[in-house]
C-alpha positions as CSV (number, residue, x, y, z in Angstrom):
1,M,-21.7,84.5,-105.7
2,A,-24.2,82.0,-103.7
3,T,-23.7,82.4,-99.5
4,E,-24.1,79.8,-97.6
5,E,-27.4,80.0,-95.6
6,P,-27.2,79.6,-91.7
7,S,-28.1,76.7,-90.0
8,L,-31.3,76.1,-87.9
9,L,-30.2,75.5,-84.0
10,T,-31.9,71.8,-84.5
11,E,-29.2,71.0,-87.0
12,L,-26.2,72.5,-84.5
13,C,-24.3,70.8,-81.3
14,L,-27.5,71.3,-78.5
15,I,-24.5,72.3,-76.2
16,C,-22.4,74.8,-77.8
17,H,-25.0,75.7,-80.7
18,I,-21.8,76.1,-82.9
19,N,-20.6,72.9,-84.5
20,P,-22.7,70.1,-86.2
21,P,-23.0,67.8,-83.7
22,R,-21.3,64.5,-84.3
23,Y,-21.9,62.1,-81.5
24,R,-24.8,60.9,-79.4
25,C,-25.6,60.2,-76.0
26,P,-26.6,56.3,-75.6
27,R,-28.7,56.9,-72.7
28,C,-30.7,59.7,-73.7
29,A,-29.4,60.0,-77.5
30,L,-28.5,63.4,-76.8
31,R,-26.3,65.2,-79.8
32,T,-23.1,66.5,-79.6
33,C,-20.0,67.8,-81.1
34,S,-17.6,66.9,-79.5
35,L,-15.8,65.4,-76.0
36,P,-15.9,68.7,-74.2
37,C,-19.3,69.1,-75.0
38,A,-20.8,65.5,-74.0
39,R,-18.9,66.0,-70.7
40,R,-20.6,69.4,-70.4
41,H,-23.7,67.5,-70.8
42,K,-23.3,64.8,-68.5
43,A,-22.6,67.5,-65.6
44,W,-25.7,69.5,-66.6
45,S,-28.0,66.8,-66.9
46,R,-26.6,64.5,-64.2
47,C,-26.6,61.8,-67.3
48,S,-24.3,58.7,-66.8
49,G,-23.7,58.5,-70.5
50,L,-24.4,54.7,-70.6
51,R,-26.8,52.9,-72.2
52,H,-30.1,51.6,-70.8
53,P,-29.6,47.8,-70.1
54,A,-33.4,47.4,-70.1
55,P,-35.6,49.6,-72.2
56,F,-38.9,49.1,-73.5
57,L,-38.8,47.6,-77.2
58,S,-41.6,46.1,-78.9
59,R,-42.1,42.8,-80.6
60,R,-40.8,43.4,-83.2
61,D,-37.8,44.8,-82.4
62,L,-37.1,42.2,-79.1
63,A,-36.6,39.7,-82.3
64,T,-33.6,41.5,-83.8
65,A,-29.7,40.5,-84.0
66,A,-29.1,44.0,-82.7
67,S,-31.2,43.1,-79.1
68,L,-29.8,39.5,-78.8
69,D,-26.2,41.4,-78.8
70,R,-26.9,43.9,-76.1
71,D,-28.7,41.3,-73.7
72,Y,-25.5,39.0,-74.0
73,N,-23.4,42.0,-73.5
74,F,-25.9,43.1,-70.4
75,L,-25.2,39.4,-68.7
76,A,-21.3,39.1,-69.8
77,G,-21.0,42.9,-68.2
78,L,-22.6,41.5,-64.9
79,E,-20.5,38.4,-65.1
80,R,-17.5,40.3,-66.0
81,H,-18.3,42.7,-62.8
82,L,-18.5,39.9,-60.4
83,D,-15.7,38.4,-60.9
84,R,-13.7,40.9,-60.9
85,V,-15.1,42.0,-57.4
86,E,-14.6,38.1,-56.2
87,R,-10.4,38.6,-57.3
88,D,-10.7,42.0,-55.3
89,V,-11.8,40.2,-52.3
90,E,-9.5,37.5,-52.4
91,E,-6.8,39.5,-52.8
92,R,-7.2,41.7,-50.4
93,G,-8.6,38.7,-47.4
94,I,-11.4,40.4,-47.0
95,P,-13.2,37.8,-44.6
96,I,-17.0,37.1,-46.2
97,E,-20.1,35.9,-43.1
98,P,-22.2,34.7,-45.2
99,T,-26.2,35.4,-44.3
100,H,-28.5,32.5,-43.1
101,G,-30.3,30.6,-45.3
102,P,-29.2,28.3,-48.7
103,R,-28.9,30.6,-51.2
104,H,-27.1,33.2,-50.1
105,G,-23.1,33.6,-49.3
106,P,-20.3,34.0,-51.6
107,K,-20.4,31.7,-54.3
108,R,-17.3,29.2,-54.6
109,R,-15.0,28.4,-57.7
110,P,-15.4,25.0,-58.4
111,K,-12.4,22.5,-57.5
112,G,-9.3,23.2,-59.7
113,E,-10.5,26.1,-61.7
114,W,-7.6,28.4,-61.1
115,R,-5.4,25.6,-62.6
116,V,-7.5,25.4,-65.7
117,T,-7.2,29.2,-65.8
118,A,-3.5,29.4,-65.8
119,A,-2.7,26.0,-67.9
120,I,-5.4,28.3,-70.9
121,E,-2.8,31.1,-70.0
122,R,0.1,29.3,-70.4
123,C,-1.0,28.0,-73.6
124,R,-1.9,31.9,-75.0
125,V,-5.3,31.2,-75.8
126,I,-7.8,33.7,-75.5
127,V,-11.0,32.0,-74.0
128,Q,-14.1,34.2,-73.8
129,K,-16.7,33.4,-71.5
130,A,-20.5,32.9,-71.5
131,P,-22.5,34.2,-69.0
132,V,-23.7,31.4,-66.3
133,G,-26.5,29.3,-67.2
134,M,-25.9,30.1,-71.1
135,Q,-26.2,26.9,-72.7
136,R,-22.5,27.0,-73.8
137,Q,-21.4,27.3,-70.5
138,R,-23.3,24.5,-69.5
139,E,-21.9,22.3,-72.2
140,N,-18.2,23.5,-71.2
141,R,-15.9,20.6,-69.6
142,T,-12.3,21.5,-70.1
143,G,-10.9,20.9,-67.4
144,W,-7.2,19.6,-66.5
145,N,-5.3,15.6,-67.5
146,K,-3.4,15.1,-64.6
147,K,-2.2,12.0,-66.3
148,R,-1.0,13.9,-69.5
149,K,-0.3,17.3,-67.5
150,C,-2.6,19.4,-69.7
151,L,-5.7,20.3,-70.8
152,N,-8.5,18.5,-71.6
153,W,-10.5,20.7,-74.3
154,T,-14.5,20.1,-74.9
155,I,-14.4,20.3,-78.6
156,E,-17.2,21.4,-80.8
157,W,-17.2,19.0,-84.1
158,F,-19.3,20.1,-87.1
159,D,-18.9,18.6,-90.5
160,D,-20.4,19.1,-94.0
161,T,-23.8,18.2,-93.0
162,D,-23.9,20.7,-89.8
163,H,-23.6,17.1,-88.0
164,R,-22.8,18.2,-84.4
165,L,-20.6,16.1,-81.7
166,L,-18.9,17.5,-78.7
167,D,-16.3,15.6,-77.1
168,I,-13.4,16.2,-74.9
169,A,-9.6,15.9,-76.0
170,P,-6.3,16.6,-74.3
171,A,-4.8,19.4,-75.3
172,T,-1.5,17.2,-77.3
173,A,-3.8,15.3,-79.7
174,P,-3.6,15.8,-82.8
175,L,-7.0,16.6,-84.8
176,Q,-7.6,14.1,-86.9
177,E,-6.7,11.4,-84.3
178,A,-8.9,13.3,-82.0
179,Y,-11.7,13.6,-84.8
180,E,-12.2,9.9,-85.2
181,R,-12.2,9.3,-81.8
182,A,-15.2,11.4,-81.2
183,R,-16.8,9.5,-84.3
184,A,-16.0,6.2,-83.5
185,Q,-18.0,6.7,-80.0
186,P,-20.8,5.0,-79.9
187,K,-24.3,6.3,-79.9
188,P,-26.8,5.7,-76.4
189,D,-29.2,3.0,-76.9
190,G,-32.5,4.4,-78.9
191,D,-30.5,7.8,-79.9
192,H,-31.8,8.5,-83.4
193,L,-30.6,11.9,-84.2
194,A,-31.3,13.9,-87.7
195,P,-27.9,14.9,-89.3
196,S,-28.6,18.4,-88.3
197,E,-28.9,17.9,-84.8
198,T,-26.2,17.3,-81.5
199,R,-25.0,14.0,-80.2
200,L,-23.0,14.9,-76.9
201,L,-20.7,12.3,-76.3
202,P,-20.2,10.7,-72.9
203,A,-16.4,11.2,-71.9
204,S,-13.9,9.0,-69.8
205,R,-12.1,9.9,-66.9
206,D,-9.1,10.2,-69.3
207,P,-9.6,10.8,-73.0
208,S,-6.5,10.0,-74.0
209,E,-6.9,6.0,-72.4
210,A,-10.2,5.7,-74.8
211,Q,-8.8,4.1,-78.5
212,P,-10.8,4.9,-81.5
213,T,-12.8,1.6,-82.4
214,S,-14.9,1.0,-85.3
215,S,-18.7,1.3,-85.1
216,P,-21.3,1.1,-87.2
217,T,-23.1,4.5,-86.8
218,A,-19.1,6.6,-87.2
219,P,-17.2,5.3,-90.2
220,A,-14.0,6.0,-90.8
221,I,-12.9,8.6,-92.9
222,G,-12.2,7.3,-96.5
223,R,-11.9,10.6,-98.2
224,T,-9.5,13.7,-98.0
225,S,-10.6,16.1,-95.2
226,Y,-9.6,19.6,-94.1
227,F,-9.6,21.2,-90.7
228,Y,-10.5,24.6,-90.3
229,L,-11.2,26.2,-86.8
230,L,-14.1,28.5,-86.5
231,R,-13.6,32.6,-86.0
232,P,-15.9,34.2,-83.5
233,H,-17.5,37.7,-83.6
234,T,-17.5,37.6,-88.0
235,P,-21.0,38.7,-89.6
236,L,-23.9,36.1,-90.2
237,P,-24.4,34.1,-92.4
238,T,-21.2,33.8,-93.5
239,R,-18.7,31.5,-91.1
240,V,-14.9,32.5,-91.0
241,V,-12.9,29.4,-90.7
242,I,-8.7,29.1,-90.2
243,P,-7.3,26.5,-92.5
244,L,-5.0,23.7,-90.0
245,S,-2.9,21.3,-90.4
246,P,-4.5,17.6,-89.9
247,Q,-1.9,16.3,-87.9
248,S,-1.3,19.7,-86.2
249,T,-2.4,19.5,-82.1
250,I,-5.5,21.1,-80.4
251,A,-3.0,23.4,-78.3
252,D,-1.3,24.2,-81.5
253,S,-4.4,25.4,-83.5
254,L,-5.6,27.1,-80.6
255,Y,-2.0,29.6,-80.1
256,E,-3.3,32.9,-79.7
257,R,-6.6,32.4,-80.6
258,L,-10.0,33.3,-79.6
259,V,-12.4,30.7,-78.6
260,L,-16.5,31.3,-77.1
261,E,-15.7,29.0,-74.0
262,Y,-14.6,26.0,-76.6
263,P,-13.1,25.5,-79.6
264,T,-15.2,24.6,-82.6
265,F,-13.7,22.5,-85.5
266,Y,-15.9,22.1,-89.3
267,V,-14.5,19.1,-91.1
268,L,-15.4,19.7,-94.3
269,P,-14.4,18.1,-97.8
270,S,-13.4,21.2,-99.5
271,P,-9.8,22.8,-99.5
272,P,-9.3,26.3,-98.6
273,D,-9.3,27.6,-102.2
274,A,-12.6,25.8,-102.9
275,L,-14.7,26.4,-99.4
276,P,-18.4,25.9,-100.0
277,D,-20.7,28.6,-99.8
278,G,-21.5,30.2,-96.6
279,F,-17.5,29.7,-95.9
280,L,-15.0,31.9,-96.0
281,T,-10.8,32.1,-95.1
282,E,-9.8,34.5,-92.2
283,E,-6.9,35.6,-95.3
284,C,-10.2,36.7,-97.6
285,Y,-12.1,37.9,-94.7
286,L,-9.5,40.2,-93.0
287,Q,-8.8,41.5,-96.7
288,Q,-12.5,42.3,-97.3
289,Q,-12.3,44.1,-94.3
290,V,-9.3,46.2,-95.2
291,H,-10.7,47.3,-98.3
292,A,-14.5,48.1,-96.6
293,M,-12.3,50.5,-94.6
294,T,-10.2,51.9,-97.2
295,A,-13.4,52.2,-99.2
296,A,-14.9,54.3,-96.4
297,G,-12.5,56.4,-95.5
298,A,-12.3,57.6,-99.5
299,N,-15.8,58.6,-99.0
300,I,-15.3,60.7,-95.8
């Protein structure tokens, strides 16, 4: 009858030395078997248990998706912390005296930002803000339409050639109407862009007043087009999209959906059941996730 060989101490929890380790401390990489052991480790070693925000990385490790995600999460965490402190100070009515110098003093919110935030919450849209200074944050010009009493959304459009258009449209506008208006915007003089480059469209004071006009650079849509909303936070290179009706409004399309600063729509010539390579419908993506979780649970 075979007997089990005793485990080496290096193969056991480094706190209790009884059970095999299951967890690793994000700060110091010490391995523990349970939450009580992790708490003892923090108390004994005075370890915060938080991942180091600026660890040394080699040049090869810097150019990875994990490194970019870590930097993005660090900047986003700082932005959320500053936002919470600002709200707490305003709710408590704590006076803040600005120090001398133009670069000091409390940060003032842009005019009308509270109205835009409240309108987004009423529309049940989940907007994830990018850290201040990043390109997507600087491009966002979403505001309040006083005439229509609705939001003016910054919209990012992509077609099947990855041609990017950035425009502003009211939330009550149908998708096809908003896209045709974006295509009808005339190019600035001397603006010659490749299909994969970006064209930022000038926004009028009231996008609802701008009527689509014929333009030699933006012909009318002569084929059947299908509209899709991009689902963020999915593994690349596959882009997970949500099929939409061309007649649905922007507000209806974004209801209870997550967007990064502003929504991204794809206009493709393919229906949902015949998407080109690199695209996947949300329904198929969720089914794949369920199958992957089921297979992972069966292997445990």
